[in-house]
N, C-alpha and C positions, 0 to 999 in steps of 0.2 A: 668205846663205848661213850656215848655223854654220862651213863649212870655213874661209871667208875671215876671219870671229871670233878662229878658232883662229889659223891663220897669223898674223893682226896682232897675236896675243897672245904668241907664240911669239919674235916681232921684239921688240915691246917688254920683255918679263920679259930678252932675252937684253941689249938696251940697258941697260936699270937695273942687270943683274947685272954687266955691264963698268965702267960708270961707278961703280957704288956695290957693291962687293961683298957690303957687310953690311947690305944695304938690307932685303931679304927675312927674313934670321933676325932683325934686328930689329925687324921690322913684326909678324912671328909671334909675338915672346916676349911683346909686351906692347900689350893695347890700354888707353891712358889717353889719349883725346881730353880738350881744353880745351872743346868746344864742342857742342851738341845743335842741331842745325840742322831747322826745318820749313820746307821750300821747296817751289819749284814742280816736277811732274815734265817740266816744258818740258825738253827734250834740250839749248838752249843755256845751262841755268842751271845747269851742274854746281857742287855747293856749295864742295868742296875747291878747286876750280880757280878760280871768282869771288871766292874770297875770299883767293887766294895761298897756301894750305896743303896740306901732304902727305898722302898717303893716312894714316890714321891718326890724324890731326889731330883732326877731326872726325866725329861720329856724326849720320847723315843719316835725316830720315823726309822721304818727297817724295810730294805727291799734286797732282790738277786744280788751279791756281790756289791754292795753300799752305791751304787750306780748315783750320780749327779746329772741325771737330764735337765738340759736348762728348759726343756717345757713340761716337766712332769710337776702339773697343779697342785699332786698331793703334797709332793714335796714342798714345793714352793707355801702353800697354804700353811702348812705347820711350821715352817721356817719363819712365816710372816706371823704368825698367832706368837707362836716363841719369844719374839725379838719385842713387838709391839704388843701384845697381850698379856704375857707373862714377864715381860721385863728383864730375859732371859740374857747374858753378855758374854755367854762361852758357847760356842759352836763347836761340837766335837765331829770330824767325819772320821769314822774309825772302819778297819780293813782288819781281814786276818789273814793269816798264814793258811793254807789247807784250804781256800775258799773253791766250792766247786765252779761257780759262775766263773771267777779266772781260770779257772781248770779248762773250761771250755772255750774261752776266750784263746786262749793257747794252739787250738787246733781250729783250723779251716773247715773243718766239717759243720755242715749247716743241718741239722736234725733236729733243733730243740726249738721247734716252734717258735712262739713270741719270744722267748727268751734269748734266740738270736738277735730279735733286734733290740731286747733289752741291751745285750752285752756286747752290741756295734762299738760305743766309746773304747770298750777296753781292747777289742783288737784293733782299733784305730792306735790306740798305743801303743800296740805289739809291733804293727807296721812301720809306726815313725821310731821306734824304739828299736829296729830290728838288728842295726851294727851291734850295739849294747848289750843287747839278748843273746844275739847268737852265740857267742866264744861261753855263754852257760850253760849249767845241767840243767834238765827241765825242770827239777825242783827247784834253782837258784833262779831259770827264769820267772817261774810261777810265782815266787816270792818279789821278784823285782816287779813283777805286774801288778802285786797285791800293791805295792809301795805306790808305785808311777798312778794305777788309780785312786790311790787315797790322795794325793799331791793334786792329782786332777781336779778331783772333788771339791778339792778345799780351795783353789782357783773359781771355779764355777761357782759357788756360793758366794767368792767375795765378789763377784763380778756381778750379782741379781740385782735389781734394783732396789730390792729391802734391804740389802746390805748396802748399797751405795747411798739410798736416803738416809740409813742409820748413821751412817758416816759422816753425811752433810749435818745432820742433825747434833754431832757432838757425841753420841752414843760410843760409850768403850764398849764397844761388840768385837770379842777375838773370834778368829777363825783357826781351830786348830788339828792338825793330821795326827791320827793313832794309828796303831797295829795292835792287833793282839796275838797272841801264840797260843795257838790248842796245844803244842808239846809240853809247855811249860805254864801256861797261867799267866804269862806276864805281858803287860799290857805296857807299850811304849811310844813315846811322843819322836814323831820324824822329825829329823833338825831339818829345818829351811824350811819347816809346812805350817807355817802358822801366818796367818795374816790380820792386820788389825788397819785401822785409818789412818 
């Protein structure tokens, strides 16, 4: 119920104010995050928490399975604002092991409505990497598909006119692919999943 959320918010705000009286005035005065995080909407993977950052240190876009669609105007608008408006130079595409969207993409069953359309790029990755995935256990297949989806997202971000224009203007923007493990709380950078100008 909303009343419970409001009560919890009041308790949280009072605790923060007591521990750090200038926290809210400082947060309200300036938005200058260092990172733009493209992550999964999974409630277990909040960007600032898993990265050990405070509120205000990361600008976030989340969706089912952290898919980067070339036509996602919401994501592209946030990306453009991050780079041009906020001056962010570090873009993170972060997936996580145990992702329900990736698990759904491992199946040819289409009973998820719009989610099936949304995860179509992950299903396409599954088909294009069929040989590589076929010898793995179901859990290993899902984990590799999580990583392939992150790598594809990094490539799609790098191909956007937003990044191409930023790099042409000499801006040192880097796009990094990362994966979070629900099992141990560890965030890892994927080898070879960084794009720079």
